[in-house]
C-alpha positions as a printed Julia matrix, in Angstrom:
579×3 Matrix{Float64}:
  -4.68    0.59  -21.88
  -8.36   -0.32  -21.92
 -10.39   -0.43  -18.7
 -13.29    1.07  -16.74
 -11.77    2.44  -13.5
 -12.24    6.23  -13.84
  -9.54    7.22  -11.38
  -7.06    4.77  -12.88
  -7.72    5.93  -16.44
  -7.45    9.58  -15.42
  -4.14    8.97  -13.65
  -2.74    6.99  -16.59
  -3.6     9.73  -19.07
  -2.23   12.46  -16.81
   0.97   10.87  -15.48
   1.37    7.58  -17.37
   2.16    4.25  -15.76
   4.21    5.05  -12.65
   6.57    2.33  -11.41
   8.01    2.47   -7.89
  11.7     1.58   -8.06
  13.68   -0.36   -5.45
  15.19    2.86   -4.07
  11.76    4.38   -3.5
  11.91    6.63   -6.56
   9.13    6.74   -9.14
   9.47    6.45  -12.91
   6.6     7.21  -15.27
   5.93    5.94  -18.79
   3.33    7.73  -20.94
   0.4     5.64  -22.16
  -2.98    6.13  -23.78
  -5.85    4.94  -21.61
  -9.58    4.8   -22.33
 -12.83    3.08  -21.41
 -13.98    3.22  -25.03
 -12.99    0.2   -27.19
 -13.38    2.28  -30.36
 -10.29    4.25  -29.32
  -8.28    1.07  -29.95
 -10.12   -0.33  -32.96
  -8.11   -2.88  -34.91
  -5.5    -3.77  -32.28
  -3.71   -7.01  -33.04
  -2.03   -7.82  -29.71
  -3.68   -7.67  -26.27
  -2.81   -8.72  -22.72
  -5.74   -9.52  -20.42
  -4.67   -8.67  -16.86
  -7.96   -7.78  -15.16
  -9.29   -9.46  -12.05
 -11.07  -12.7   -12.82
 -14.51  -11.33  -11.92
 -14.03   -8.69  -14.64
 -13.16  -11.17  -17.42
 -16.55  -11.09  -19.16
 -16.48   -7.3   -19.22
 -12.97   -7.34  -20.67
 -14.05   -9.9   -23.27
 -16.9    -7.63  -24.34
 -14.52   -4.68  -24.71
 -12.04   -6.75  -26.72
 -14.84   -8.02  -28.97
 -15.33   -4.4   -30.1
 -11.69   -3.62  -30.84
  -9.54   -6.74  -31.37
  -8.69   -7.36  -35.02
 -10.1   -10.45  -36.69
  -6.56  -11.83  -36.97
  -5.51  -10.51  -33.54
  -4.62  -12.4   -30.37
  -5.47  -11.79  -26.69
  -3.22  -13.44  -24.1
  -4.67  -14.0   -20.63
  -2.22  -14.27  -17.72
  -4.9   -14.04  -15.04
  -5.08  -15.94  -11.77
  -7.48  -18.82  -11.24
  -9.5   -21.03  -13.54
 -12.23  -20.24  -16.06
 -10.86  -17.03  -17.57
  -9.7   -18.64  -20.82
 -13.12  -20.21  -21.36
 -14.93  -16.89  -20.9
 -12.65  -15.2   -23.42
 -13.02  -18.05  -25.91
 -16.82  -17.9   -25.63
 -16.75  -14.26  -26.73
 -13.71  -14.04  -29.02
 -13.26  -17.56  -30.36
 -10.39  -19.96  -29.72
  -8.35  -18.61  -32.63
  -8.07  -15.2   -30.91
  -7.3   -16.37  -27.35
  -3.95  -17.52  -25.96
  -3.38  -18.73  -22.44
  -0.43  -18.46  -20.07
   0.67  -18.23  -16.47
   3.13  -15.85  -14.86
   4.95  -15.56  -11.57
   5.73  -11.88  -12.14
   4.05   -9.98   -9.3
   3.32   -6.37   -8.39
   1.54   -4.25   -5.78
  -1.0    -1.59   -6.71
  -0.04    1.61   -4.86
  -2.78    3.78   -6.29
  -4.36    4.74   -9.63
  -1.67    4.28  -12.26
   0.99    3.44   -9.66
   2.52    0.01   -9.1
   5.55   -1.5    -7.37
   7.15   -4.54   -9.0
   7.26   -7.67   -6.86
  10.48   -9.07   -8.29
  11.5   -11.2   -11.26
   9.44  -14.12  -12.44
   8.84  -16.41  -15.42
   5.94  -16.39  -17.86
   4.88  -19.56  -19.7
   2.53  -19.38  -22.67
   0.72  -22.14  -24.54
   1.79  -22.6   -28.13
  -0.58  -20.79  -30.49
  -0.4   -20.01  -34.2
  -0.63  -16.23  -33.6
   1.4   -15.82  -30.42
   4.9   -15.19  -31.88
   4.67  -11.35  -32.22
   3.45  -10.98  -28.64
   6.18  -13.29  -27.33
   8.75  -11.25  -29.24
   7.44   -7.97  -27.79
   7.45   -9.24  -24.22
  10.92  -10.77  -24.57
  12.27   -7.51  -25.99
  10.91   -5.75  -22.89
  12.96   -7.96  -20.59
  10.39  -10.56  -19.56
  11.41  -14.19  -19.23
   9.07  -15.94  -21.69
   8.77  -19.55  -22.72
   6.24  -21.42  -24.84
   5.01  -24.83  -23.79
   2.47  -27.51  -24.54
   1.91  -28.1   -20.79
   0.21  -24.89  -19.74
  -2.65  -26.74  -18.03
  -0.03  -28.33  -15.81
   1.49  -24.93  -15.07
  -1.95  -23.39  -14.46
  -2.8   -26.0   -11.86
   0.66  -25.64  -10.36
   0.03  -21.94   -9.91
  -3.44  -22.72   -8.56
  -1.84  -24.9    -5.87
   0.28  -21.95   -4.76
  -2.51  -19.36   -5.0
  -5.0   -21.51   -3.07
  -2.48  -22.34   -0.33
  -1.27  -18.78    0.13
  -3.66  -16.02   -0.97
  -6.79  -16.74    1.14
  -4.74  -17.23    4.31
  -2.79  -14.0     3.87
  -6.03  -12.14    3.12
  -7.79  -13.48    6.21
  -4.8   -13.05    8.55
  -3.76   -9.7     7.08
  -0.09  -10.7     6.79
   2.7   -10.73    4.22
   3.4   -14.05    2.53
   6.37  -14.95    4.72
   4.28  -14.86    7.89
   2.55  -18.09    6.84
   5.69  -20.11    7.55
   6.28  -18.37   10.89
   2.9   -19.42   12.3
   2.42  -23.14   12.95
  -1.36  -23.07   12.56
  -1.18  -21.07    9.33
   1.5   -23.38    7.97
  -0.64  -26.42    8.78
  -3.6   -24.91    6.93
  -1.4   -24.02    3.96
  -0.2   -27.63    3.75
  -3.79  -28.91    3.83
  -4.9   -26.47    1.13
  -2.03  -27.4    -1.21
  -2.63  -31.1    -0.65
  -6.32  -30.8    -1.52
  -5.61  -28.95   -4.79
  -2.97  -31.5    -5.76
  -5.44  -34.33   -5.09
  -8.01  -32.76   -7.4
  -5.4   -32.28  -10.14
  -4.32  -35.9    -9.82
  -7.9   -37.15  -10.11
  -8.34  -34.95  -13.2
  -5.18  -36.57  -14.63
  -3.36  -33.24  -14.72
   0.35  -33.62  -14.08
   1.65  -30.86  -11.82
   4.98  -29.18  -12.67
   6.49  -30.33   -9.36
   6.65  -33.52   -7.33
   5.99  -31.99   -3.9
   3.17  -29.38   -3.78
   3.9   -28.42   -0.18
   7.55  -27.74   -0.91
   6.57  -25.8    -4.04
   4.31  -23.53   -1.99
   6.99  -22.96    0.64
   9.55  -22.05   -2.03
   7.22  -19.37   -3.41
   6.38  -18.09    0.08
  10.08  -17.78    0.9
  10.86  -16.08   -2.41
   8.05  -13.54   -1.87
   8.23  -13.31    1.92
   7.87   -9.52    2.08
   5.16   -9.29   -0.57
   1.46   -8.88    0.05
  -0.68  -11.25   -2.0
  -3.03   -9.7    -4.54
  -5.97  -11.01   -2.52
  -4.74   -9.26    0.63
  -4.29   -6.05   -1.37
  -7.86   -6.37   -2.64
  -9.26   -6.95    0.86
  -7.38   -3.96    2.29
  -8.72   -1.73   -0.49
 -12.25   -2.98    0.1
 -12.23   -4.38   -3.42
 -13.66   -7.65   -4.73
 -11.32  -10.64   -4.71
 -10.58  -13.57   -7.02
 -11.61  -16.14   -4.42
 -14.27  -17.65   -6.73
 -11.74  -18.58   -9.42
  -9.14  -19.85   -6.94
 -10.64  -21.6    -3.89
 -14.1   -21.7    -5.45
 -12.74  -23.27   -8.62
 -10.91  -25.92   -6.57
 -14.09  -26.82   -4.71
 -16.17  -27.05   -7.91
 -13.51  -29.14   -9.66
 -13.3   -31.41   -6.62
 -17.06  -31.97   -6.68
 -16.93  -32.89  -10.36
 -14.38  -35.68   -9.78
 -15.49  -36.71   -6.29
 -12.55  -35.33   -4.32
 -13.52  -33.57   -1.04
 -11.92  -30.15   -0.47
 -13.26  -29.0     2.93
 -10.39  -26.64    3.79
 -10.56  -24.86    0.44
 -14.33  -24.58    0.88
 -13.89  -22.91    4.27
 -11.39  -20.45    2.72
 -13.84  -19.75   -0.09
 -16.68  -18.98    2.3
 -14.61  -16.92    4.73
 -13.07  -14.66    2.09
 -16.41  -14.37    0.3
 -17.96  -13.25    3.58
 -15.63  -10.25    3.67
 -17.61   -8.77    0.81
 -20.42   -9.94   -1.45
 -19.19  -11.11   -4.85
 -20.48   -8.82   -7.65
 -21.97   -9.82  -10.94
 -19.02  -10.57  -13.2
 -20.49   -8.27  -15.82
 -20.72   -5.27  -13.5
 -18.14   -2.63  -14.52
 -15.56   -1.69  -11.91
 -16.68    1.31   -9.82
 -20.1     1.45  -11.5
 -23.31    1.07   -9.56
 -25.48   -1.91  -10.41
 -27.17   -1.42  -13.77
 -24.94    1.5   -14.75
 -22.04    1.8   -17.14
 -19.06    4.13  -17.04
 -18.54    6.26  -20.14
 -15.65    8.41  -21.27
 -17.85   11.41  -20.45
 -18.19   10.16  -16.86
 -14.41    9.96  -16.55
 -13.89   13.44  -17.98
 -16.6    14.86  -15.72
 -15.05   13.26  -12.6
 -11.61   14.56  -13.52
 -12.96   18.06  -14.22
 -14.73   18.19  -10.84
 -11.55   17.04   -9.09
  -9.52   19.77  -10.77
 -12.11   22.43  -10.01
 -12.2    21.6    -6.32
  -8.55   20.86   -5.6
  -5.42   21.52   -7.64
  -2.86   18.73   -7.94
   0.67   19.55   -9.06
   3.9    17.6    -9.45
   6.7    19.87  -10.71
   8.27   22.83   -8.93
   7.08   25.14  -11.7
   3.48   23.94  -11.32
   3.68   24.36   -7.56
   5.03   27.9    -7.7
   2.42   28.94  -10.23
  -0.42   27.41   -8.21
   0.93   28.82   -4.93
   0.78   32.33   -6.39
  -2.99   32.02   -6.87
  -3.75   31.15   -3.23
  -5.14   33.61   -0.73
  -3.0    34.31    2.34
  -2.52   33.21    5.03
  -1.54   29.75    3.8
  -1.48   26.68    6.02
   0.69   23.69    5.1
   0.26   20.03    6.06
   3.21   17.9     4.89
   2.52   14.13    4.83
   3.93   10.84    3.59
   0.47    9.72    2.5
  -1.69    6.77    3.56
  -3.76    9.35    5.38
  -5.84    8.72    8.48
  -7.91   10.82   10.88
  -4.76   12.2    12.51
  -3.6    13.78    9.26
  -7.09   15.08    8.55
  -7.3    16.67   12.0
  -4.27   18.77   11.02
  -6.01   19.79    7.82
  -9.03   20.82    9.9
  -6.82   22.98   12.13
  -5.27   24.59    9.06
  -8.73   25.28    7.63
  -9.71   27.04   10.87
  -6.61   29.24   10.89
  -5.9    29.99    7.24
  -7.55   31.21    4.05
  -5.85   28.48    1.96
  -4.47   25.02    2.75
  -1.67   23.19    0.94
  -0.81   19.53    1.56
   2.06   17.46    0.23
   2.34   13.7    -0.25
   5.93   12.48   -0.44
   7.43    9.29    0.97
  10.84   10.71    1.82
  13.58    8.14    1.12
  16.14   10.24    3.01
  14.54    9.53    6.39
  14.53    5.73    6.0
  17.51    3.65    7.08
  18.95    0.84    4.91
  17.0    -1.86    6.78
  13.76    0.07    7.22
  10.42   -0.17    5.42
  10.73    2.34    2.55
   9.62   -0.11   -0.13
   6.88   -1.64    2.03
   5.59    1.7     3.37
   1.82    1.75    2.68
   0.62    3.95   -0.16
  -2.85    4.89   -1.4
  -2.46    7.91   -3.66
  -6.01    8.14   -4.94
  -7.54    7.42   -1.55
  -5.37   10.19   -0.11
  -6.39   12.66   -2.79
 -10.05   11.88   -2.24
  -9.69   12.44    1.52
  -7.84   15.73    1.02
 -10.44   16.93   -1.45
 -13.27   16.08    0.95
 -11.38   17.86    3.75
 -11.25   21.06    1.71
  -7.56   21.24    0.76
  -6.88   23.79   -1.99
  -3.6    22.48   -3.41
  -1.72   19.17   -3.22
   1.92   18.77   -4.21
   2.96   15.26   -5.32
   6.71   15.54   -6.0
   8.88   12.64   -7.09
  12.25   11.86   -5.43
  13.98   13.2    -8.55
  12.31   16.58   -8.0
  13.11   16.78   -4.29
  16.62   15.32   -4.61
  17.83   16.08   -8.16
  21.07   14.7    -9.52
  24.02   16.26   -7.69
  22.04   17.11   -4.54
  24.47   17.25   -1.62
  23.16   19.66    1.02
  21.83   18.32    4.32
  20.56   19.82    7.55
  21.64   18.41   10.89
  19.95   19.87   13.98
  22.45   19.33   16.78
  21.27   18.24   20.22
  17.55   17.68   20.12
  17.78   15.29   17.14
  20.34   12.98   18.73
  18.68   11.01   21.58
  15.69    8.63   21.39
  14.63    8.26   17.74
  17.88    9.86   16.63
  19.89    7.22   18.45
  17.73    4.34   17.22
  17.49    5.57   13.62
  20.79    7.24   12.65
  20.32    9.82    9.91
  16.55    9.85   10.27
  16.24   13.45   11.45
  18.83   14.65    8.96
  16.42   13.41    6.28
  13.39   14.89    8.04
  14.96   18.32    8.61
  16.29   18.51    5.06
  13.05   17.6     3.33
  10.92   19.86    5.54
  13.3    22.77    4.96
  12.92   22.23    1.22
   9.14   21.96    1.55
   9.03   25.17    3.59
  11.2    26.93    1.01
   9.05   26.08   -1.99
   5.57   26.18   -0.42
   6.32   29.29    1.71
   3.41   28.83    4.12
   2.49   31.11    7.01
   1.77   28.13    9.28
   2.81   24.46    9.15
   0.94   21.7    10.98
   2.44   18.61   12.64
   1.11   16.0    15.05
   2.08   15.62   18.71
   2.46   11.89   18.09
   5.84   12.68   16.47
   6.95   14.79   19.43
  10.69   14.62   18.76
  10.14   15.55   15.12
   8.19   18.59   16.28
  11.04   19.6    18.62
  13.6    19.19   15.83
  11.58   21.21   13.32
  10.86   24.0    15.79
  14.58   24.28   16.49
  15.37   24.29   12.77
  12.75   26.95   12.01
  14.15   29.19   14.76
  17.76   28.7    13.76
  17.2    29.24   10.02
  14.78   32.14   10.47
  11.86   30.56    8.66
   8.95   33.01    9.04
   6.62   30.11    9.72
   4.58   29.28   12.8
   4.68   25.57   13.62
   1.32   24.44   14.97
   1.11   21.14   16.87
  -2.11   19.13   16.73
  -3.01   16.62   19.47
  -2.45   12.9    18.96
  -5.56   11.24   17.52
  -6.29    7.82   19.01
  -8.5     4.83   18.46
 -11.17    4.27   21.15
  -8.85    1.79   22.9
  -6.02    4.33   23.04
  -3.81    3.22   20.15
  -2.33    6.25   18.42
  -3.26    6.43   14.74
  -0.35    5.58   12.48
   0.06    4.48    8.87
   2.16    1.59   10.14
  -0.79    0.23   12.13
  -1.82   -1.37    8.84
   1.06   -3.83    9.28
  -0.47   -5.3    12.46
  -2.39   -8.57   12.42
  -5.42   -8.85   14.76
  -3.43  -10.23   17.72
  -0.73   -7.6    17.3
  -3.34   -4.86   16.93
  -4.78   -5.87   20.31
  -1.33   -6.0    21.9
  -0.36   -2.59   20.5
  -2.59   -0.83   23.04
   0.16   -1.58   25.56
   1.96    1.61   24.51
  -0.88    3.83   25.62
  -1.46    1.72   28.72
   2.18    2.17   29.72
   2.04    5.93   29.21
  -1.23    6.15   31.14
   0.2     4.11   34.01
   3.15    6.48   34.35
   0.81    9.46   34.09
  -1.31    8.08   36.94
   1.75    7.54   39.15
   2.87   11.1    38.42
  -0.58   12.43   39.29
  -0.31   10.57   42.59
   2.84   12.53   43.42
   5.75   10.57   41.94
   8.44   12.93   40.61
  11.4    10.6    40.19
  12.21   10.24   36.48
  13.61    6.73   36.76
  10.57    5.58   38.73
   8.29    6.79   35.93
  10.43    5.05   33.34
  10.28    1.86   35.38
   6.47    1.95   35.41
   6.38    2.19   31.62
   9.05   -0.49   31.21
   7.2    -2.93   33.48
   3.92   -2.47   31.61
   5.52   -3.07   28.21
   7.46   -6.11   29.37
   4.24   -7.74   30.58
   2.93   -7.92   27.0
   4.27  -11.07   25.26
   4.02   -9.66   21.73
   5.82   -6.42   22.62
   9.56   -5.84   22.6
  10.71   -2.58   24.16
  13.3    -0.5    22.35
  13.36    2.5    24.7
  11.33    4.45   27.27
  11.99    8.07   28.15
  11.02   10.68   30.68
  12.64   13.82   29.3
  12.45   17.57   29.06
   9.88   18.36   26.39
  12.1    20.94   24.66
  15.62   19.53   24.93
  14.65   15.83   25.2
  17.32   15.32   27.84
  16.4    12.65   30.38
  15.13   13.98   33.72
  16.15   12.79   37.17
  13.33   14.84   38.73
  10.13   16.01   37.09
   9.55   19.54   38.31
   7.99   21.46   35.42
   6.37   18.76   33.34
   7.98   16.2    31.05
   7.6    14.24   27.85
   7.0    10.52   28.32
   7.83    8.59   25.16
   8.69    5.11   23.93
   9.43    2.94   20.92
   8.14   -0.63   20.93
   8.17   -3.48   18.44
   4.82   -5.27   18.31
   5.59   -8.32   16.25
   7.75   -6.92   13.46
   6.12   -3.48   13.5
   7.87   -0.6    15.22
   5.48    1.83   16.94
   6.11    5.06   18.85
   3.91    7.05   21.21
   4.23    9.8    23.79
   2.35   11.8    26.4
   3.01   15.21   27.93
   3.0    15.54   31.72
   1.81   18.91   32.91
């Protein structure tokens, strides 16, 4: 694998290509990765899968390593990539195709497949070996003489879907649920089809609007690649999608005002780089193999990263006591980092874990869609001063034949336990395993997950774990919204509406401060506030004992106010302690 992203290359060489499976497990495949074309001198078959703004850089790398009789197949989005490759490599070494196979980048070297799709490749004298290799790997491949038609067909879909999802911050399916977004999508598709018609390119479908809607429905839960780029703060392919439509329209005299607006709006999110600028390199710089090795060495020197139990136990034995432990599911925010800061204050060494625990997700919950950013998380933990990070796979935590579970009776059963059956069984089991292998002196959890804290304190007492559980305060945005990884699901209108949770808790707190002690009256205040927000759907409100979580008729010695609310399709929880 040839590229220039240091973190990606380092991850590929260390762990291989890691694919997230449908059940949340990870499977890795070893590969060789480098930024140096000479490491692959004489290759005969190449796939070009870089972002369109990196095509010239990729062409330059391939020029230095592709055999004279080799072939490079581009399956990139947008227009213009084939021409850039041909300019550098010659037409005899460039093949062109389109694919509907999608994926989501979870982090360096980590991807989640976006479902099955078909790949169509233009007939070429040298393409047969590559077609054979892809077919043998399970891809649906066809050769055709109408790839220009397919390319413009895909452009119709990309232009009608990707910019809107990127600007609105929503999954593909949301476009059909919003009348205004659907109207814009129709206009975008219609403009692209009009340009294709004027260019005498026959599209692979009769109805472009219906074609877009079929793709949107088929990928309803997916995030477009452009949305993924925007959320990572990366450059997008807007120039070769919407920009290419606008330029092609100008050439043939077809106006494309809606595509031009999309082009300008997405471009405004971040300045477009020079196409020759290497990924992650500053302007005028290049990234060498030495740079990659130096970055990886510095990372290892400052923070150990381990995957297997054996690696963890060996690394744990080198740490100075006392040891603080911060277990996480990743996609870290300031709330997680505040727990790391507490651990740094209390302990000589700090261990963190990143593990999206499949056992605590129900069958209809968001395990596969749960946000992930492995490298971003590692960078944050390194900067926060963590000494050791454990990155186990599901196979390590739950090996074949695993059949032991922990159920904490009583405190795990109301509220979240009632709404999410089996959730706390998964939480208690995984935390018990984490405690057992990490063996910390203190473990740090956030008050935002108040019931989880109560469950884990009960478990630690009952099972005689010699571990102090430290609870950090809930970290909030300036408008009161509690930080949560799931906040990333919210669109701008939902993000604004989500403050209703904190407003409801604060309203009940104010009534309590004024002398109200009736539990049902406090619940009614919260319920009324939530129900006044049109985008919010209440699941439960509670005024309960902070230790037992039993509902209170009278508040005499404090209480825990808590709630679960759907804002749009996103389920949020929050709580507040009454003194």
